[in-house]
N, C-alpha and C positions, 0 to 999 in steps of 0.2 A: 015845459018847452024853455023859459024866461031862467032858470037855474042852469038848461044845458049849454045857453046862451051865454051867460054870463061864465063859465068855466071855460066855454072857447077862448073867449075874450083875456080873460088871466090869463090861460096856456101865451096865449098869440104874445102879451106883453111882458113874461116869463123869457118866454122865442128872442122879442128883440132887445129886451134888456139884455138875456147872454151873450145874444150875437156884438152889442153895443162893448161886452165886458172882452169875448174874446177879440173886437178888433181892436181895443186897448193895447192888448197884452199883445197881439201880435207885432203892433208900432211898435209896444216896448223890447220884447224881442228883436224886430225890425234894428234897435238904434244899439242896443247892447252889440248884436251881430256886425257892424257895422264900425263898431269901439273894438271891440277885437280884429277884425280885420284892418283896420289901422296900429293897432300893437305893434311893433318890430323889436326886436331883440338887438338892442345895441351893443356891440362889443368893443372894450376900451383896448388897447393897444397890449395891455397888462394882461386880460383876459382872453385876447388871441391867440396868445404865449403859452397861458395855461391853456388854453385847450388844446393847444399844440400837445402837451406832453398829455396831458391827462384823459381826453377825450378821443385824441385822433387812431391812438394804436385800438383800443377797442371800435371803433366804428369801422378801420380798415378791416379790422377779421371778419370783423360782420361781412363785409360790404366783400370781401374774400369768401366767406364762406358760401352765401348766397349764389357769388357768380360760380364757385365751383361744384355746388348742385347744379347747374343751370349747365353749366361743361358736361357735367358729369348725365344728367337726366335729355341734356337733349344734342346728340356728339354731333350732327347735322349747323346745328346751329351757330353762324358764324357771323357775328353783331359788326356793322361796316359804323358803324356813328353812334353816338352817347350823349343823351343830357343832363346834365346833373344841375337841376333849381334848389337854389338853399346849400349849393357845393361846402358849406366851409371850406378849407382849410385843400380840399380835393381828394378825399380819401377814398369814395368810390371809384373816382378815378384811376386814381393809385390800383387799385384793386380789380379795377379792369382792365389793368397793362398788364399786370400780371398772371392772370387767370387768362384769359385770352391773348397776351404777346402783343404779336402786330398783322392783329387781326380788325383792330379797331382805327380804323384810317381816318377819322374825323373826332373831334369831343368838342364840348360845350357846355365852360363851367357859370352858371350862375350864381356869383354870392351878391346880396346888396347891403350885406356890411362893410365897410370901406376896407377896415383892419386886419377881418378874417378876408379879403379879398388879396391886398399887398401881401401877408405873409403867407397868400399859399401862390400864389404868384413864385414871391423870392424862394420859394421851395421847391418851385418845379423848374427856377432855371438850374442850365448845369453851371 
């Protein structure tokens, strides 16, 4: 019986050590997740213009294709409002405007980067 008790004691110690290790790992993972959330991609003025020439046309056509598929598959769907978080230069809003025409009454574009936001506003003004 004493051998069984020793085995149980060793198993419980192993479980305690494992739970300590997992607790430390989860704390480390939580710190790394927080660091990832704090990371922001800051576009300079020049990088924003480069984004305009290089990535915006691609993103626009991807969004346009998605919205066209939605319109084709759900013909009764008529969006009234639209929110774009991380809007960049607003390519998704442009695509929604071209696909849904004047059905979208209100749009909101949220872009945390100042340079991207300024260039997006400049592009949106007539």
